[in-house]
C-alpha positions as CSV (number, residue, x, y, z in Angstrom):
1,M,-30.8,33.3,9.8
2,A,-27.9,34.4,7.9
3,R,-25.5,31.4,7.0
4,I,-22.0,32.4,7.8
5,E,-19.4,31.6,5.2
6,R,-16.2,30.5,6.3
7,V,-12.8,31.3,4.7
8,L,-10.4,28.5,4.3
9,N,-6.6,28.9,4.1
10,Y,-5.7,27.2,1.0
11,D,-2.4,28.0,1.4
12,A,-1.7,26.8,4.8
13,A,-3.2,23.6,3.8
14,V,-0.7,23.2,1.3
15,Q,2.2,24.2,3.6
16,A,1.1,21.6,6.0
17,A,0.9,18.8,3.3
18,A,4.7,19.7,2.2
19,E,5.7,19.6,6.0
20,G,4.4,15.9,6.0
21,R,1.4,16.7,8.3
22,S,-1.7,14.1,8.6
23,N,-4.9,14.9,6.7
24,R,-6.5,15.9,10.1
25,Q,-3.5,18.3,10.5
26,I,-3.9,19.8,7.2
27,A,-7.7,20.4,7.8
28,L,-6.8,22.4,11.0
29,A,-4.3,24.4,9.2
30,M,-6.7,25.0,6.3
31,G,-9.2,26.1,9.1
32,C,-11.9,23.6,8.7
33,E,-12.8,19.8,9.5
34,T,-11.6,16.8,7.7
35,Y,-14.7,16.2,5.9
36,V,-14.2,19.7,4.5
37,L,-10.9,19.3,3.1
38,Y,-12.0,15.9,1.4
39,H,-14.7,17.9,-0.1
40,E,-12.4,20.9,-1.5
41,L,-10.3,17.9,-2.6
42,K,-13.1,16.7,-4.7
43,R,-14.3,19.9,-6.0
44,N,-11.4,22.4,-6.5
45,P,-8.7,20.2,-9.1
46,D,-6.2,23.1,-8.8
47,F,-6.1,22.6,-4.9
48,N,-6.1,18.7,-5.4
49,N,-2.9,19.2,-7.6
50,R,-1.2,21.5,-5.2
51,V,-1.7,19.4,-2.3
52,K,-0.8,16.0,-4.3
53,E,2.4,17.7,-5.2
54,A,2.9,19.0,-1.7
55,R,2.4,15.7,0.1
56,A,4.9,14.0,-2.3
57,F,7.4,16.7,-1.0
58,G,6.4,16.0,2.7
59,L,6.6,12.1,2.1
60,S,10.6,12.8,0.7
61,L,10.9,15.1,3.7
62,H,9.9,11.8,6.4
63,A,11.8,9.5,3.9
64,D,14.9,11.9,4.4
65,K,14.4,11.7,8.1
66,L,15.1,8.1,8.2
67,L,19.0,8.9,7.4
68,N,19.3,10.5,10.7
69,L,16.2,9.2,12.8
70,H,18.2,8.9,15.8
71,E,19.0,12.8,15.9
72,H,15.3,13.4,15.2
73,Y,14.4,11.0,18.4
74,P,17.1,11.3,20.4
75,D,15.8,9.9,23.6
76,A,14.3,7.0,21.8
77,D,15.6,3.2,22.3
78,P,16.6,1.0,19.4
79,P,13.5,-1.0,19.1
80,M,11.2,2.1,19.5
81,L,13.5,4.1,16.4
82,R,12.7,0.3,14.5
83,I,9.3,0.9,15.0
84,I,9.2,4.6,14.0
85,S,11.2,3.6,10.9
86,D,8.7,1.0,9.7
87,N,5.8,3.4,10.4
88,I,7.6,5.9,8.0
89,K,8.4,3.5,5.6
90,W,5.0,2.0,5.5
91,V,3.0,5.2,5.2
92,A,5.2,6.2,2.4
93,S,4.9,3.1,0.5
94,H,0.9,3.2,0.9
95,L,0.8,7.1,-0.1
96,S,3.2,7.2,-3.1
97,P,4.4,4.4,-5.6
98,D,7.6,6.1,-5.5
99,F,8.5,4.7,-2.1
100,R,7.0,1.2,-3.2
101,T,9.3,-2.0,-2.7
102,T,6.8,-4.5,-4.4
103,S,7.7,-6.0,-7.5
104,V,5.4,-6.9,-10.3
105,I,5.8,-10.5,-11.5
106,E,3.9,-11.9,-14.7
107,V,2.9,-15.4,-14.8
108,K,2.4,-16.9,-18.5
109,H,0.9,-20.2,-18.6
110,A,2.7,-22.5,-21.0
111,N,2.1,-25.6,-22.5
112,V,4.7,-28.0,-20.3
113,K,4.3,-30.9,-23.2
114,D,5.5,-28.6,-26.0
115,A,8.4,-26.9,-23.8
116,L,9.7,-30.0,-22.9
117,Q,9.7,-31.3,-26.3
118,E,11.2,-28.2,-27.6
119,A,13.7,-28.4,-24.8
120,K,14.6,-32.3,-25.8
121,S,15.2,-31.1,-29.5
122,R,17.9,-28.9,-28.3
123,V,19.8,-31.2,-26.3
124,I,23.2,-32.1,-27.8
125,D,24.1,-35.9,-27.3
126,I,27.6,-36.0,-25.7
127,T,27.7,-39.3,-24.8
128,P,30.9,-41.3,-26.3
129,K,30.3,-43.3,-28.9
130,P,31.5,-47.0,-28.2
131,K,34.8,-48.0,-29.8
132,Q,34.7,-50.9,-32.7
133,I,36.8,-53.4,-31.2
134,T,39.0,-54.8,-34.0
135,N,41.0,-58.0,-33.9
136,P,44.7,-57.3,-34.6
137,L,45.0,-60.8,-35.9
138,D,42.9,-60.0,-38.5
């Protein structure tokens, strides 16, 4: 039995990624199943880089959509617009570090006793000195 080779449309996959589509939709545009898309991304580094760049552009399109969300979904009520907005932000923040809003906090352990001793050494004594009482009769 002869094996039929499937022709994959790499350019259509990159275009779908640039439009911000899901992996399933990218695979459909490419003409294959999702697992074949993942296999091709692993096997073909050039294609992987092209899709990564296109995804970044697609995410920026979704982020840009947030500015005028009401125009894209005119029939949605405010709570639904909030859900759509949160979903777009969540997806963008998990797929690209450019959209993350987390901060990195570094914690260094310090010797508290030494820190207090150093702080005490820098303290300036501003308590007034008691005046010497002199006897005017002397």
